[in-house]
A tleap script that builds the chain and sets N, CA, C and O, in Angstrom:
source leaprc.protein.ff14SB
mol = sequence {
  NMET LYS HIE ASP PRO ILE ALA SER GLY LYS
  ARG LYS ALA VAL ASN LEU SER LEU ASP THR
  GLY VAL VAL ALA ALA ALA ARG GLU VAL GLY
  LEU ASN LEU SER GLN VAL CYS GLU ALA ALA
  ILE ARG ALA ALA ALA LYS ALA GLU ARG ASP
  ARG ARG TRP GLN GLU GLU ASN ARG GLU TRP
  ALA GLU ALA HIE ASN ARG TRP VAL GLU GLU
  ASN GLY LEU PRO LEU GLU ARG TYR ARG LEU
  CPHE
}
set mol.1.N position { -0.991 23.336 10.524 }
set mol.1.CA position { -1.749 22.175 10.268 }
set mol.1.C position { -0.875 21.162 9.343 }
set mol.1.O position { -0.083 21.538 8.479 }
set mol.2.N position { -1.130 19.943 9.645 }
set mol.2.CA position { -0.756 18.863 8.955 }
set mol.2.C position { -1.290 18.665 7.471 }
set mol.2.O position { -2.453 18.952 7.189 }
set mol.3.N position { -0.454 18.197 6.597 }
set mol.3.CA position { -0.689 18.059 5.101 }
set mol.3.C position { -1.568 16.749 5.072 }
set mol.3.O position { -1.171 15.749 5.670 }
set mol.4.N position { -2.773 16.747 4.373 }
set mol.4.CA position { -3.463 15.576 4.270 }
set mol.4.C position { -3.234 15.057 2.739 }
set mol.4.O position { -3.778 15.689 1.834 }
set mol.5.N position { -2.546 14.071 2.482 }
set mol.5.CA position { -2.131 13.602 1.115 }
set mol.5.C position { -3.363 13.221 0.420 }
set mol.5.O position { -3.374 13.355 -0.803 }
set mol.6.N position { -4.368 12.781 0.992 }
set mol.6.CA position { -5.418 12.289 0.332 }
set mol.6.C position { -6.576 13.524 0.036 }
set mol.6.O position { -7.342 13.388 -0.918 }
set mol.7.N position { -6.639 14.525 0.763 }
set mol.7.CA position { -7.577 15.605 0.495 }
set mol.7.C position { -7.380 16.256 -0.817 }
set mol.7.O position { -6.209 16.320 -1.191 }
set mol.8.N position { -8.220 16.713 -1.534 }
set mol.8.CA position { -7.851 17.513 -2.809 }
set mol.8.C position { -8.569 18.841 -2.605 }
set mol.8.O position { -8.499 19.570 -3.594 }
set mol.9.N position { -9.187 19.297 -1.650 }
set mol.9.CA position { -9.722 20.571 -1.378 }
set mol.9.C position { -11.019 20.809 -2.136 }
set mol.9.O position { -11.581 21.899 -2.028 }
set mol.10.N position { -11.460 19.959 -2.805 }
set mol.10.CA position { -12.580 20.056 -3.750 }
set mol.10.C position { -13.597 19.104 -3.125 }
set mol.10.O position { -13.271 18.058 -2.564 }
set mol.11.N position { -15.060 19.608 -3.283 }
set mol.11.CA position { -16.050 18.724 -2.866 }
set mol.11.C position { -16.757 18.032 -4.034 }
set mol.11.O position { -16.743 18.459 -5.188 }
set mol.12.N position { -17.449 16.793 -3.570 }
set mol.12.CA position { -18.260 16.059 -4.698 }
set mol.12.C position { -19.451 15.497 -3.925 }
set mol.12.O position { -19.322 14.812 -2.910 }
set mol.13.N position { -20.606 15.827 -4.468 }
set mol.13.CA position { -21.815 15.253 -3.940 }
set mol.13.C position { -21.890 13.808 -4.201 }
set mol.13.O position { -21.622 13.428 -5.341 }
set mol.14.N position { -22.237 12.896 -3.247 }
set mol.14.CA position { -22.283 11.584 -3.414 }
set mol.14.C position { -23.679 11.024 -2.948 }
set mol.14.O position { -24.364 11.766 -2.244 }
set mol.15.N position { -24.117 9.882 -3.253 }
set mol.15.CA position { -25.358 9.184 -2.724 }
set mol.15.C position { -24.663 8.280 -1.686 }
set mol.15.O position { -23.587 7.719 -1.893 }
set mol.16.N position { -25.439 8.187 -0.460 }
set mol.16.CA position { -24.766 7.362 0.506 }
set mol.16.C position { -26.049 6.758 1.432 }
set mol.16.O position { -26.814 7.465 2.089 }
set mol.17.N position { -26.095 5.499 1.345 }
set mol.17.CA position { -27.324 4.828 2.123 }
set mol.17.C position { -26.700 4.527 3.583 }
set mol.17.O position { -25.610 3.971 3.718 }
set mol.18.N position { -27.491 4.945 4.641 }
set mol.18.CA position { -27.143 4.740 6.025 }
set mol.18.C position { -28.234 4.230 6.693 }
set mol.18.O position { -29.360 4.599 6.360 }
set mol.19.N position { -28.060 3.375 7.653 }
set mol.19.CA position { -29.216 2.909 8.763 }
set mol.19.C position { -29.891 4.304 9.140 }
set mol.19.O position { -29.318 5.363 9.396 }
set mol.20.N position { -31.277 4.028 9.106 }
set mol.20.CA position { -32.148 5.052 9.634 }
set mol.20.C position { -31.726 5.386 11.255 }
set mol.20.O position { -31.650 6.558 11.627 }
set mol.21.N position { -31.513 4.483 11.994 }
set mol.21.CA position { -31.326 4.485 13.322 }
set mol.21.C position { -29.951 5.419 13.544 }
set mol.21.O position { -29.863 6.281 14.419 }
set mol.22.N position { -28.993 5.116 12.672 }
set mol.22.CA position { -27.868 5.801 12.911 }
set mol.22.C position { -27.829 7.166 12.551 }
set mol.22.O position { -27.044 7.931 13.110 }
set mol.23.N position { -28.786 7.625 11.464 }
set mol.23.CA position { -28.815 8.858 10.919 }
set mol.23.C position { -29.511 9.622 12.145 }
set mol.23.O position { -28.997 10.629 12.630 }
set mol.24.N position { -30.699 9.083 12.608 }
set mol.24.CA position { -31.232 9.619 13.588 }
set mol.24.C position { -30.598 9.989 14.956 }
set mol.24.O position { -30.895 10.949 15.667 }
set mol.25.N position { -29.664 9.034 15.178 }
set mol.25.CA position { -28.960 9.218 16.511 }
set mol.25.C position { -27.859 10.448 16.237 }
set mol.25.O position { -27.613 11.240 17.147 }
set mol.26.N position { -27.278 10.551 15.066 }
set mol.26.CA position { -26.236 11.214 14.641 }
set mol.26.C position { -26.897 12.870 14.723 }
set mol.26.O position { -26.353 13.835 15.260 }
set mol.27.N position { -28.136 12.841 14.065 }
set mol.27.CA position { -28.861 14.166 14.108 }
set mol.27.C position { -29.220 14.646 15.441 }
set mol.27.O position { -29.148 15.838 15.741 }
set mol.28.N position { -29.658 13.600 16.357 }
set mol.28.CA position { -30.226 13.937 17.527 }
set mol.28.C position { -28.876 14.537 18.429 }
set mol.28.O position { -29.113 15.350 19.323 }
set mol.29.N position { -27.743 14.195 18.215 }
set mol.29.CA position { -26.678 14.830 18.978 }
set mol.29.C position { -26.003 16.001 18.105 }
set mol.29.O position { -25.021 16.628 18.504 }
set mol.30.N position { -26.545 16.193 17.049 }
set mol.30.CA position { -25.834 17.411 16.279 }
set mol.30.C position { -24.618 16.960 15.397 }
set mol.30.O position { -23.852 17.864 15.062 }
set mol.31.N position { -24.345 15.734 14.991 }
set mol.31.CA position { -23.195 15.474 14.236 }
set mol.31.C position { -23.475 15.626 12.760 }
set mol.31.O position { -24.501 15.254 12.190 }
set mol.32.N position { -22.490 16.186 12.248 }
set mol.32.CA position { -22.388 16.508 10.707 }
set mol.32.C position { -22.119 15.287 10.004 }
set mol.32.O position { -20.969 14.857 10.096 }
set mol.33.N position { -23.008 14.595 9.271 }
set mol.33.CA position { -23.100 13.371 8.679 }
set mol.33.C position { -21.813 13.414 7.546 }
set mol.33.O position { -21.025 12.468 7.518 }
set mol.34.N position { -21.675 14.429 6.733 }
set mol.34.CA position { -20.760 14.458 5.794 }
set mol.34.C position { -19.320 14.526 6.352 }
set mol.34.O position { -18.383 13.961 5.790 }
set mol.35.N position { -19.181 15.310 7.587 }
set mol.35.CA position { -17.841 15.498 7.973 }
set mol.35.C position { -17.398 14.173 8.680 }
set mol.35.O position { -16.215 13.845 8.596 }
set mol.36.N position { -18.312 13.374 9.392 }
set mol.36.CA position { -18.062 12.212 9.908 }
set mol.36.C position { -17.766 11.103 9.111 }
set mol.36.O position { -16.869 10.294 9.348 }
set mol.37.N position { -18.651 11.076 8.022 }
set mol.37.CA position { -18.428 9.976 6.926 }
set mol.37.C position { -16.920 10.165 6.212 }
set mol.37.O position { -16.190 9.223 5.906 }
set mol.38.N position { -16.597 11.652 6.004 }
set mol.38.CA position { -15.474 11.814 5.218 }
set mol.38.C position { -14.177 11.555 6.315 }
set mol.38.O position { -13.074 11.212 5.890 }
set mol.39.N position { -14.395 11.721 7.505 }
set mol.39.CA position { -13.143 11.209 8.446 }
set mol.39.C position { -13.231 9.788 8.581 }
set mol.39.O position { -12.154 9.238 8.809 }
set mol.40.N position { -14.186 9.093 8.504 }
set mol.40.CA position { -14.150 7.641 8.600 }
set mol.40.C position { -13.602 7.090 7.166 }
set mol.40.O position { -12.827 6.135 7.115 }
set mol.41.N position { -13.996 7.665 6.192 }
set mol.41.CA position { -13.328 7.082 5.022 }
set mol.41.C position { -12.078 7.470 4.904 }
set mol.41.O position { -11.313 6.610 4.466 }
set mol.42.N position { -11.575 8.632 5.192 }
set mol.42.CA position { -10.118 9.116 5.227 }
set mol.42.C position { -9.384 8.032 6.032 }
set mol.42.O position { -8.454 7.435 5.491 }
set mol.43.N position { -9.753 7.738 7.313 }
set mol.43.CA position { -9.088 6.858 8.140 }
set mol.43.C position { -9.046 5.264 7.580 }
set mol.43.O position { -8.053 4.549 7.715 }
set mol.44.N position { -10.231 4.861 6.964 }
set mol.44.CA position { -10.225 3.623 6.439 }
set mol.44.C position { -9.277 3.516 5.117 }
set mol.44.O position { -8.672 2.467 4.897 }
set mol.45.N position { -9.169 4.626 4.253 }
set mol.45.CA position { -8.318 4.671 3.109 }
set mol.45.C position { -6.913 4.564 3.690 }
set mol.45.O position { -6.156 3.784 3.111 }
set mol.46.N position { -6.454 5.227 4.740 }
set mol.46.CA position { -5.138 5.272 5.063 }
set mol.46.C position { -4.763 3.950 5.823 }
set mol.46.O position { -3.601 3.551 5.735 }
set mol.47.N position { -5.565 3.337 6.472 }
set mol.47.CA position { -5.346 2.135 7.110 }
set mol.47.C position { -5.088 0.978 5.942 }
set mol.47.O position { -4.232 0.102 6.061 }
set mol.48.N position { -5.957 1.117 4.807 }
set mol.48.CA position { -5.784 0.144 3.716 }
set mol.48.C position { -4.408 0.357 2.996 }
set mol.48.O position { -3.679 -0.601 2.740 }
set mol.49.N position { -4.073 1.680 2.673 }
set mol.49.CA position { -2.812 2.026 2.240 }
set mol.49.C position { -1.597 1.418 3.067 }
set mol.49.O position { -0.662 0.813 2.543 }
set mol.50.N position { -1.725 1.642 4.325 }
set mol.50.CA position { -0.719 1.218 5.119 }
set mol.50.C position { -0.582 -0.367 5.221 }
set mol.50.O position { 0.482 -0.963 5.385 }
set mol.51.N position { -1.667 -0.866 5.113 }
set mol.51.CA position { -1.745 -2.380 5.005 }
set mol.51.C position { -1.119 -2.915 3.635 }
set mol.51.O position { -0.382 -3.897 3.552 }
set mol.52.N position { -1.483 -2.209 2.709 }
set mol.52.CA position { -0.944 -2.750 1.354 }
set mol.52.C position { 0.629 -2.395 1.211 }
set mol.52.O position { 1.389 -3.091 0.537 }
set mol.53.N position { 1.035 -1.244 1.915 }
set mol.53.CA position { 2.578 -0.887 1.879 }
set mol.53.C position { 3.345 -1.998 2.555 }
set mol.53.O position { 4.357 -2.514 2.082 }
set mol.54.N position { 2.748 -2.339 3.763 }
set mol.54.CA position { 3.220 -3.578 4.583 }
set mol.54.C position { 3.515 -4.653 3.965 }
set mol.54.O position { 4.642 -5.147 4.010 }
set mol.55.N position { 2.368 -5.234 3.200 }
set mol.55.CA position { 2.345 -6.444 2.521 }
set mol.55.C position { 3.322 -6.402 1.290 }
set mol.55.O position { 3.982 -7.384 0.951 }
set mol.56.N position { 3.360 -5.216 0.663 }
set mol.56.CA position { 4.170 -5.184 -0.580 }
set mol.56.C position { 5.683 -5.044 -0.216 }
set mol.56.O position { 6.579 -5.414 -0.976 }
set mol.57.N position { 5.889 -4.488 0.988 }
set mol.57.CA position { 7.328 -4.392 1.317 }
set mol.57.C position { 7.685 -5.395 2.632 }
set mol.57.O position { 8.705 -5.225 3.300 }
set mol.58.N position { 6.808 -6.347 2.878 }
set mol.58.CA position { 7.242 -7.310 3.761 }
set mol.58.C position { 8.730 -8.096 3.631 }
set mol.58.O position { 9.501 -8.263 4.576 }
set mol.59.N position { 8.939 -8.505 2.348 }
set mol.59.CA position { 10.127 -9.083 2.165 }
set mol.59.C position { 11.366 -8.158 2.308 }
set mol.59.O position { 12.402 -8.574 2.827 }
set mol.60.N position { 11.240 -6.937 1.852 }
set mol.60.CA position { 12.409 -5.868 2.045 }
set mol.60.C position { 12.481 -5.868 3.833 }
set mol.60.O position { 13.519 -6.236 4.382 }
set mol.61.N position { 11.452 -5.485 4.526 }
set mol.61.CA position { 11.584 -5.387 5.876 }
set mol.61.C position { 12.313 -6.414 6.533 }
set mol.61.O position { 13.306 -6.185 7.223 }
set mol.62.N position { 11.725 -7.806 6.282 }
set mol.62.CA position { 12.092 -8.982 6.997 }
set mol.62.C position { 13.817 -8.988 6.666 }
set mol.62.O position { 14.634 -9.146 7.574 }
set mol.63.N position { 14.199 -8.799 5.277 }
set mol.63.CA position { 15.652 -8.715 4.811 }
set mol.63.C position { 16.433 -7.778 5.747 }
set mol.63.O position { 17.499 -8.108 6.268 }
set mol.64.N position { 15.869 -6.657 5.915 }
set mol.64.CA position { 16.642 -5.639 6.542 }
set mol.64.C position { 16.786 -5.736 8.064 }
set mol.64.O position { 17.748 -5.337 8.720 }
set mol.65.N position { 15.704 -6.316 8.511 }
set mol.65.CA position { 15.716 -6.688 10.064 }
set mol.65.C position { 16.748 -7.816 10.267 }
set mol.65.O position { 17.581 -7.822 11.173 }
set mol.66.N position { 16.601 -8.778 9.319 }
set mol.66.CA position { 18.015 -10.028 9.369 }
set mol.66.C position { 19.173 -9.203 9.264 }
set mol.66.O position { 19.924 -9.318 10.232 }
set mol.67.N position { 19.540 -8.415 8.391 }
set mol.67.CA position { 20.570 -7.853 8.172 }
set mol.67.C position { 21.081 -7.075 9.609 }
set mol.67.O position { 22.222 -7.224 10.046 }
set mol.68.N position { 20.265 -6.399 10.130 }
set mol.68.CA position { 20.507 -5.497 11.231 }
set mol.68.C position { 20.793 -6.579 12.410 }
set mol.68.O position { 21.736 -6.323 13.160 }
set mol.69.N position { 20.160 -7.592 12.596 }
set mol.69.CA position { 20.374 -8.652 13.687 }
set mol.69.C position { 21.673 -9.233 13.424 }
set mol.69.O position { 22.364 -9.514 14.403 }
set mol.70.N position { 22.107 -9.452 12.295 }
set mol.70.CA position { 23.524 -10.104 11.982 }
set mol.70.C position { 24.590 -9.080 11.944 }
set mol.70.O position { 25.761 -9.414 12.127 }
set mol.71.N position { 24.273 -7.918 11.731 }
set mol.71.CA position { 25.482 -6.842 11.615 }
set mol.71.C position { 25.362 -5.782 12.542 }
set mol.71.O position { 26.323 -5.053 12.786 }
set mol.72.N position { 24.279 -5.642 13.067 }
set mol.72.CA position { 24.160 -4.451 14.020 }
set mol.72.C position { 23.514 -3.091 13.228 }
set mol.72.O position { 23.182 -3.168 12.045 }
set mol.73.N position { 23.394 -2.025 13.896 }
set mol.73.CA position { 22.971 -0.793 13.151 }
set mol.73.C position { 24.350 -0.054 12.438 }
set mol.73.O position { 25.413 0.073 13.045 }
set mol.74.N position { 24.167 0.310 11.326 }
set mol.74.CA position { 25.379 0.728 10.536 }
set mol.74.C position { 26.195 1.797 11.444 }
set mol.74.O position { 27.413 1.665 11.563 }
set mol.75.N position { 25.559 2.772 12.031 }
set mol.75.CA position { 26.152 3.906 12.689 }
set mol.75.C position { 25.771 3.874 14.310 }
set mol.75.O position { 25.467 4.861 14.980 }
set mol.76.N position { 25.851 2.636 14.729 }
set mol.76.CA position { 25.434 2.334 16.224 }
set mol.76.C position { 26.634 2.982 17.121 }
set mol.76.O position { 26.426 3.312 18.289 }
set mol.77.N position { 27.809 3.127 16.538 }
set mol.77.CA position { 29.034 3.525 17.452 }
set mol.77.C position { 28.784 5.106 17.751 }
set mol.77.O position { 29.293 5.643 18.735 }
set mol.78.N position { 28.036 5.748 16.910 }
set mol.78.CA position { 27.752 7.037 17.221 }
set mol.78.C position { 26.476 7.475 18.004 }
set mol.78.O position { 26.217 8.648 18.272 }
set mol.79.N position { 25.824 6.562 18.289 }
set mol.79.CA position { 24.592 6.722 19.186 }
set mol.79.C position { 24.952 7.262 20.513 }
set mol.79.O position { 25.975 6.883 21.083 }
set mol.80.N position { 24.033 8.258 21.098 }
set mol.80.CA position { 24.256 8.871 22.298 }
set mol.80.C position { 23.365 8.211 23.226 }
set mol.80.O position { 23.381 8.680 24.365 }
set mol.81.N position { 22.708 7.379 23.044 }
set mol.81.CA position { 21.689 6.736 23.863 }
set mol.81.C position { 21.871 5.252 23.935 }
set mol.81.O position { 21.087 4.565 24.590 }
savepdb mol mol.pdb
quit
């Protein structure tokens, strides 16, 4: 199983307001609202962390890409493909 860097292993009860139609549809098909909400929040948090990392490191990535374009990959001569 893959390590989840966000999960703490602990549970916390929270209040959450959802559209009644969404709740009814989820219950009708047997979905666990807590699990579905947790998975969606986990995915949203990861996406936002990734977006922020890209934004914070954009200058470095662009500089690195320019360097590789001008100089090639440092160990390219050892590549087997």
